[in-house]
Structures are given as structure tokens and as C-alpha cells.
C-alpha positions as CSV (number, residue, x, y, z in Angstrom):
1,X,-146.1,-72.4,-170.5
2,X,-148.5,-75.4,-170.4
3,X,-149.9,-74.2,-173.7
4,X,-146.7,-75.3,-175.4
5,X,-147.5,-79.0,-174.7
6,X,-151.2,-78.9,-175.7
7,X,-152.0,-81.3,-178.5
8,X,-155.8,-81.0,-178.7
9,X,-158.4,-78.3,-178.5
10,X,-159.8,-79.7,-175.3
11,X,-156.4,-79.5,-173.6
12,X,-156.0,-75.9,-174.6
13,X,-159.4,-75.1,-173.3
14,X,-158.4,-76.5,-169.9
15,X,-155.2,-74.5,-169.8
16,X,-157.0,-71.4,-170.8
17,X,-159.6,-71.9,-168.2
18,X,-157.0,-72.0,-165.4
19,X,-155.1,-69.1,-166.9
20,X,-158.2,-67.0,-166.8
21,X,-159.1,-68.2,-163.3
22,X,-155.8,-67.3,-161.8
23,X,-155.4,-63.9,-163.6
24,X,-159.0,-62.8,-163.0
25,X,-158.0,-60.8,-159.9
26,X,-155.2,-58.8,-161.6
27,X,-157.0,-55.8,-163.2
28,X,-159.8,-55.2,-160.7
29,X,-157.6,-56.1,-157.8
30,X,-155.0,-53.5,-158.8
31,X,-157.7,-50.8,-159.4
32,X,-159.0,-51.6,-155.9
33,X,-155.5,-51.2,-154.4
34,X,-155.0,-47.9,-156.3
35,X,-158.3,-46.7,-154.8
36,X,-157.1,-47.6,-151.4
37,X,-154.0,-45.4,-151.6
38,X,-154.8,-42.4,-153.7
39,X,-157.2,-39.5,-153.2
40,X,-160.1,-38.7,-155.6
41,X,-158.1,-36.2,-157.6
42,X,-155.2,-38.7,-158.1
43,X,-157.0,-41.9,-159.2
44,X,-157.9,-41.2,-162.8
45,X,-154.3,-40.8,-164.0
46,X,-153.0,-43.7,-162.0
47,X,-155.8,-45.9,-163.5
48,X,-154.8,-44.6,-166.9
49,X,-151.1,-45.3,-166.4
50,X,-151.8,-48.8,-165.2
51,X,-154.0,-49.6,-168.2
52,X,-151.4,-48.0,-170.5
53,X,-148.7,-50.3,-169.3
54,X,-150.8,-53.2,-170.3
55,X,-151.3,-51.6,-173.7
56,X,-147.5,-51.1,-174.1
57,X,-147.1,-54.8,-173.4
58,X,-149.7,-55.7,-176.1
59,X,-148.0,-53.2,-178.4
60,X,-144.7,-55.1,-178.4
61,X,-146.0,-58.6,-177.8
62,X,-146.9,-59.2,-181.5
63,X,-143.5,-58.1,-182.7
64,X,-141.6,-60.0,-180.0
65,X,-143.6,-63.2,-180.6
66,X,-143.1,-63.0,-184.3
67,X,-139.3,-62.6,-183.8
68,X,-139.1,-65.5,-181.4
69,X,-141.2,-67.8,-183.7
70,X,-139.0,-67.0,-186.7
71,X,-135.6,-67.2,-184.9
72,X,-136.3,-70.4,-182.9
73,X,-138.4,-72.4,-185.4
74,X,-136.6,-75.5,-186.5
75,X,-133.7,-74.9,-184.1
76,X,-134.8,-77.7,-181.7
77,X,-137.4,-80.4,-181.4
78,X,-139.9,-77.8,-180.3
79,X,-141.7,-75.6,-182.8
80,X,-141.3,-71.8,-182.8
81,X,-144.8,-71.3,-181.4
82,X,-144.0,-73.6,-178.5
83,X,-141.0,-71.5,-177.6
84,X,-143.2,-68.4,-177.7
85,X,-145.4,-69.8,-174.9
86,X,-142.5,-71.1,-172.9
87,X,-140.5,-67.9,-173.0
88,X,-143.5,-65.7,-172.3
89,X,-144.4,-67.9,-169.3
90,X,-140.9,-67.9,-168.0
91,X,-140.8,-64.1,-168.2
92,X,-143.8,-63.8,-165.9
93,X,-142.2,-65.9,-163.1
94,X,-139.8,-63.2,-161.7
95,X,-142.5,-60.6,-161.8
96,X,-144.8,-62.9,-159.8
97,X,-142.1,-63.3,-157.2
98,X,-141.5,-59.5,-157.2
99,X,-145.2,-59.0,-156.6
100,X,-145.3,-61.3,-153.6
101,X,-142.4,-59.4,-152.0
102,X,-143.4,-55.8,-152.8
103,X,-147.1,-55.5,-153.6
104,X,-148.3,-52.9,-151.0
105,X,-151.8,-54.4,-150.1
106,X,-154.0,-52.0,-148.2
107,X,-152.7,-49.0,-146.1
108,X,-154.2,-50.5,-142.9
109,X,-152.6,-54.0,-143.5
110,X,-149.5,-53.3,-145.5
111,X,-146.1,-54.8,-144.6
112,X,-144.3,-53.3,-147.6
113,X,-140.6,-52.9,-146.6
114,X,-140.2,-49.6,-148.4
115,X,-142.9,-47.8,-146.4
116,X,-142.2,-46.3,-143.0
117,X,-144.9,-46.2,-140.2
118,X,-145.2,-42.4,-140.8
119,X,-145.8,-42.8,-144.5
120,X,-148.4,-45.5,-143.9
121,X,-150.2,-43.3,-141.4
122,X,-150.1,-40.4,-143.9
123,X,-151.7,-42.6,-146.5
124,X,-154.5,-43.5,-144.1
125,X,-155.1,-39.9,-142.9
126,X,-155.2,-38.4,-146.4
127,X,-158.1,-40.6,-147.6
128,X,-161.8,-40.5,-146.8
129,X,-162.5,-42.2,-143.4
130,X,-163.6,-45.8,-143.5
131,X,-166.3,-47.4,-141.5
132,X,-165.5,-49.8,-138.6
133,X,-167.1,-52.6,-140.6
134,X,-165.3,-51.6,-143.8
135,X,-163.7,-55.1,-144.3
136,X,-166.7,-57.1,-143.1
137,X,-167.2,-59.8,-145.8
138,X,-169.7,-62.0,-144.0
139,X,-172.1,-63.0,-146.8
140,X,-175.4,-61.6,-145.3
141,X,-173.9,-58.3,-144.3
142,X,-172.0,-57.8,-147.6
143,X,-174.9,-58.7,-149.8
144,X,-177.2,-56.4,-147.9
145,X,-174.8,-53.5,-148.1
146,X,-174.1,-54.1,-151.8
147,X,-177.6,-54.6,-153.1
148,X,-179.4,-52.0,-150.9
149,X,-177.7,-49.2,-152.8
150,X,-178.0,-48.2,-156.5
151,X,-174.2,-48.1,-156.9
152,X,-173.6,-51.6,-158.1
153,X,-176.5,-51.6,-160.6
154,X,-175.5,-48.3,-162.2
155,X,-171.8,-49.2,-162.3
156,X,-172.6,-52.6,-163.8
157,X,-174.6,-51.0,-166.6
158,X,-172.0,-48.4,-167.2
159,X,-169.2,-51.0,-167.3
160,X,-171.1,-53.0,-170.0
161,X,-171.8,-50.0,-172.2
162,X,-168.3,-48.5,-171.8
163,X,-166.7,-51.8,-172.7
164,X,-169.0,-52.1,-175.8
165,X,-167.6,-48.7,-176.8
166,X,-164.1,-50.3,-177.2
167,X,-165.4,-53.1,-179.4
168,X,-163.7,-52.0,-182.7
169,X,-160.3,-52.1,-181.0
170,X,-160.9,-55.1,-178.7
171,X,-162.2,-57.3,-181.5
172,X,-159.0,-56.7,-183.6
173,X,-161.0,-55.6,-186.7
174,X,-158.1,-53.7,-188.2
175,X,-156.0,-56.8,-188.3
176,X,-158.9,-58.8,-189.9
177,X,-159.4,-56.0,-192.4
178,X,-155.7,-56.1,-193.4
179,X,-155.8,-59.8,-193.8
180,X,-158.8,-59.5,-196.1
181,X,-156.9,-57.0,-198.1
182,X,-153.5,-58.7,-197.9
183,X,-152.6,-58.0,-201.5
184,X,-152.2,-54.3,-200.6
185,X,-149.7,-54.9,-197.8
186,X,-146.3,-56.4,-197.2
187,X,-145.8,-59.5,-195.1
188,X,-144.6,-57.5,-192.0
189,X,-147.6,-55.1,-192.1
190,X,-149.9,-57.2,-189.9
191,X,-147.4,-57.1,-187.0
192,X,-146.4,-53.4,-187.3
193,X,-149.3,-51.3,-188.6
194,X,-151.7,-52.3,-185.8
195,X,-149.2,-50.8,-183.3
196,X,-150.4,-47.4,-184.3
197,X,-153.8,-48.1,-182.7
198,X,-152.0,-49.1,-179.5
199,X,-150.0,-45.9,-179.6
200,X,-153.2,-43.8,-180.0
201,X,-154.8,-45.8,-177.1
202,X,-151.9,-45.2,-174.8
203,X,-151.6,-41.4,-175.5
204,X,-155.4,-40.8,-175.3
205,X,-155.8,-43.0,-172.2
206,X,-153.0,-41.3,-170.1
207,X,-154.0,-37.9,-171.5
208,X,-157.6,-38.3,-170.4
209,X,-156.5,-39.5,-166.9
210,X,-154.4,-36.4,-166.4
211,X,-157.1,-34.0,-167.7
212,X,-159.7,-35.6,-165.4
213,X,-157.5,-35.2,-162.3
214,X,-156.4,-31.7,-163.2
215,X,-160.0,-30.4,-163.8
216,X,-162.0,-32.8,-161.6
217,X,-164.4,-33.1,-164.5
218,X,-165.3,-36.2,-166.4
219,X,-168.1,-35.1,-168.6
220,X,-165.8,-33.4,-171.2
221,X,-163.9,-36.7,-171.6
222,X,-167.1,-38.6,-171.9
223,X,-168.3,-36.4,-174.7
224,X,-164.9,-36.6,-176.4
225,X,-164.8,-40.4,-176.3
226,X,-168.4,-40.7,-177.5
227,X,-168.1,-38.2,-180.4
228,X,-164.9,-39.8,-181.6
229,X,-166.3,-43.3,-181.7
230,X,-169.4,-41.9,-183.4
231,X,-167.1,-40.5,-186.1
232,X,-165.3,-43.8,-186.4
233,X,-168.5,-45.8,-186.8
234,X,-169.9,-43.3,-189.5
235,X,-166.6,-43.5,-191.5
236,X,-166.4,-47.2,-191.4
237,X,-170.0,-47.5,-192.5
238,X,-169.0,-46.1,-195.9
239,X,-168.7,-49.3,-198.0
240,X,-165.9,-48.0,-200.3
241,X,-163.9,-46.0,-197.9
242,X,-160.4,-45.4,-199.1
243,X,-157.4,-47.2,-197.6
244,X,-156.2,-43.9,-196.0
245,X,-159.7,-43.2,-194.6
246,X,-159.9,-46.7,-193.2
247,X,-156.5,-46.4,-191.5
248,X,-157.6,-43.0,-190.1
249,X,-160.8,-44.5,-188.7
250,X,-159.2,-47.6,-187.1
251,X,-156.4,-45.5,-185.6
252,X,-159.0,-43.1,-184.2
253,X,-160.8,-46.0,-182.7
254,X,-157.9,-46.3,-180.3
255,X,-159.3,-43.2,-178.4
256,X,-162.0,-45.5,-177.1
257,X,-159.6,-46.4,-174.3
258,X,-160.4,-43.0,-172.8
259,X,-163.3,-44.7,-171.1
260,X,-160.9,-46.6,-168.7
261,X,-159.9,-43.7,-166.4
262,X,-163.5,-42.4,-166.7
263,X,-165.1,-45.8,-165.7
264,X,-162.8,-47.2,-163.1
265,X,-161.6,-43.8,-161.8
266,X,-165.2,-42.6,-161.3
267,X,-166.3,-45.8,-159.7
268,X,-163.3,-45.7,-157.3
269,X,-164.0,-42.1,-156.2
270,X,-167.8,-42.6,-155.6
271,X,-167.2,-45.9,-153.8
272,X,-164.5,-44.4,-151.6
273,X,-167.1,-42.0,-150.1
274,X,-169.1,-44.8,-148.5
275,X,-166.1,-45.9,-146.4
276,X,-167.0,-49.5,-147.3
277,X,-163.9,-51.2,-148.7
278,X,-165.5,-54.6,-149.1
279,X,-168.4,-53.3,-151.1
280,X,-166.0,-51.2,-153.3
281,X,-163.9,-54.2,-154.1
282,X,-166.9,-56.4,-155.1
283,X,-168.3,-53.6,-157.2
284,X,-165.0,-53.3,-159.1
285,X,-164.9,-57.1,-159.7
286,X,-168.5,-57.2,-160.9
287,X,-167.7,-54.4,-163.4
288,X,-164.8,-56.4,-164.8
289,X,-166.8,-59.6,-164.8
290,X,-169.7,-58.3,-166.8
291,X,-167.3,-57.0,-169.4
292,X,-165.9,-60.5,-169.9
293,X,-169.5,-61.9,-170.1
294,X,-170.3,-59.2,-172.8
295,X,-167.6,-60.5,-175.1
296,X,-168.7,-64.1,-174.9
297,X,-171.4,-63.1,-177.4
298,X,-170.9,-59.5,-178.5
299,X,-168.1,-60.1,-180.9
300,X,-169.6,-63.3,-182.3
301,X,-173.0,-61.5,-183.0
302,X,-171.8,-58.2,-184.3
303,X,-168.1,-58.5,-185.3
304,X,-167.6,-62.1,-186.6
305,X,-164.5,-62.8,-188.6
306,X,-166.7,-64.1,-191.4
307,X,-168.0,-60.6,-192.1
308,X,-164.5,-59.2,-192.8
309,X,-163.7,-56.7,-194.1
310,X,-167.0,-54.9,-193.5
311,X,-169.0,-55.1,-190.3
312,X,-172.1,-53.2,-191.0
313,X,-174.1,-54.6,-188.1
314,X,-171.2,-53.8,-185.7
315,X,-170.8,-50.2,-186.9
316,X,-174.6,-49.5,-186.6
317,X,-174.5,-51.1,-183.1
318,X,-171.6,-48.8,-182.2
319,X,-173.7,-45.7,-183.0
320,X,-176.4,-47.0,-180.7
321,X,-173.8,-47.7,-178.0
322,X,-172.5,-44.1,-178.1
323,X,-175.9,-42.7,-177.2
324,X,-176.3,-45.5,-174.6
325,X,-173.0,-44.4,-173.1
326,X,-174.2,-40.8,-172.8
327,X,-177.4,-42.0,-171.1
328,X,-175.5,-44.3,-168.7
329,X,-173.1,-41.4,-167.9
330,X,-176.1,-39.3,-166.8
331,X,-177.0,-42.1,-164.3
332,X,-173.4,-42.2,-162.9
333,X,-173.4,-38.4,-162.7
334,X,-176.6,-38.5,-160.6
335,X,-175.0,-41.2,-158.4
336,X,-171.9,-39.0,-158.0
337,X,-174.1,-36.0,-156.9
338,X,-176.0,-38.3,-154.5
339,X,-172.9,-39.7,-152.8
340,X,-171.5,-36.2,-152.4
341,X,-174.7,-35.0,-150.8
342,X,-174.7,-38.0,-148.4
343,X,-171.0,-37.3,-147.5
344,X,-171.7,-33.6,-147.0
345,X,-174.7,-34.4,-144.7
346,X,-172.6,-36.8,-142.7
347,X,-169.9,-34.2,-142.3
348,X,-172.4,-31.6,-141.2
349,X,-173.9,-34.0,-138.6
350,X,-170.5,-34.6,-137.2
351,X,-169.8,-30.9,-137.0
352,X,-173.2,-30.3,-135.3
353,X,-172.5,-33.0,-132.7
354,X,-169.1,-31.5,-132.0
355,X,-170.6,-28.0,-131.5
356,X,-173.3,-29.4,-129.2
357,X,-170.6,-31.1,-127.1
358,X,-168.6,-27.9,-126.9
359,X,-171.7,-25.9,-125.8
360,X,-172.4,-28.4,-123.1
361,X,-168.8,-28.3,-121.9
362,X,-168.9,-24.5,-121.7
363,X,-172.1,-24.5,-119.7
364,X,-170.9,-27.1,-117.3
365,X,-167.1,-27.3,-117.0
366,X,-167.4,-30.5,-114.9
367,X,-168.3,-32.4,-118.1
368,X,-164.8,-31.7,-119.4
369,X,-163.3,-33.7,-116.5
């Protein structure tokens, strides 16, 4: 809402800084909460649904803002674009209040009024056990637990590469291409045609999440996402690709959002096994942070608006990214197998200890007392 009263670039930068600062916990924090309530075979589709909801918001935001700008422009002393910021900000207030009242927090600390004690205990019992020090966030202990394992390094790399796979959609190249070819399209095209990419993103994102949870296999979705983006890059590298072919390629680029349930769902499942909630939360935040860092330079270097309507460097980079994505997936797969082995060994050790105690009790009944 403060953006509506900004008069200089510096003022807008300050407002945007605080907006980013306060919203920075939203995505990673929600993924962390989802991983605290759902079992491994339930996380991917929940992650996909949450991401898809954001895409639905983006899908209608452009149309809504265009309508508000046109209908309110010149009606008061405020400009139409100012009303867009004010109304969008006002719409967020009741949802913020709703979140304060109903956000579930963690199963072991929730005070959600819609959950009974039995339901909370069920949520705790159905998940992998957590360590006694699961929520220890003392700096020395947390840093040691975080950096002593390969998890955070591999997930950080995977997050960067997976995010780079979404560049064609995230950078809004389709819209820039349409503006560069504006003579071919009507005035409303820039606010309606890009919605098709969002629709493809939503369907592919949620579909991939359901397939992963049903099959407990992520590699097929990895191959699908990579091959489709490879096809997109190859098509867009054709200098004189037809309008229909360009539409097809950009719409197909929406399937890059398949990486979201793969990336965050897989990270949540593997991190759950350690029973270290604090480490899991920091890992998820680092994954989100490095994606933001990537796009401070990635788009400027490879997909600048000045290159519209043809981003040769970016499309070649996308081909390289696809193969990097496959390589990083192999590292995460190794990490997945490693964590399963550690978990299995721990379960076997507990079983052996229990058997030894039972043997001792049978030999000397007094130990039972």
C-alpha cells in the first residue's frame, strides 16, 4: 500500500526492501510447516497445491490490475496505478489476520482451535520420530549439525539448478516477445495470452505432485521436466520460428514448474529422516535464498529485455542447465539412498537393543521388576 505514495525511485526501493524482508518467510516457512504435518508420501502433492495456489493468484492478478487501473483512473485525485497498490494491499490484511488466528504451527506446539488433542497426537505419531534436540537453535550446535552433513550443500546446488530451469517463465520472456511483436496482437493480448502459461504450470505442477506421491518415484518427473525444457530451448533457438511454434514453446515452458514438488518435496522427505527440525528449516530457507540470489544476475546476464524478442544466450544456457539438472538429481538421489540407509541402520539398532533387553528379562525375571 505504501507503494501508492512513492514519488521517487529511492522511495520505491525502500518500500520493496521491507516488503521482501517481511514476506521472505512465507514460501519456505509454509513448506517447513507442510513437512511437519505430512508423511513422506503426502508431501509432494501438498507442496504442488500450495505452489499452484500462488500461480492461480498470478494468473488473475494481471487481469484484475488492468481492470482496476482502467475503471478507477481519473475517478479521484489518485491515479489508477495507485488504486491498484492500495486495493491489493487492503486485500491482504484480512488474510494476515486469518493466518494469525488459524495457522497451525508445528504439531508439538500447535494451539489451533480446530484440532483436538487426539488429532494432534495422531499427527505426531504418524511422522518419523524427532530427536530430543530437534528444535535446538543455539548457534554453535545448529551450525555444527548443519554443516557436518552433505545435505545442505547438495540441496543448495539442486535449488539453484532447478530454479534456473524455470528461467524462461520466471523472466516473463513471452510477454517481452509479444511486446516486441505488438503489431501482430490486439491491445488485450498481453494480459490474456500469458495466462495460458500459468494454466500449464498449474496443471503440470499439481499433476507431478500427485504422480510422485502415488508412485514414490521422482526420477520420471525429473526426466520429464528436463526433456520438455530441452525441447523448449531447442525450438526457441530457431531464429525464424513461426508464431504458432513460438506460442507452443512458451506454453510448454510452463511445465518447468514440475521442479517445485520434486525439489521441496524431496528435500522435506530426506530432511525429515534426520529428526532435526531446526536443521530442516534452515536448509529450506537457504534453498529459497539462493534462488533469489541467482536472479539478481541470471536474468540480466542471459535474458535481458534489450535482447527481445530472441534470447540466444539464454536458450543455449537452458540446454546446459538441463544436463546440470540431471547431474544434480543424481547427487540428491545418492543423498536419498544414504539417508534411508542411516534410518534403516538406526531402526535395526533399536530392534537389536529391544531384543537384548527381552533376552535378559527372560533369563532373569527379577530384571522385569
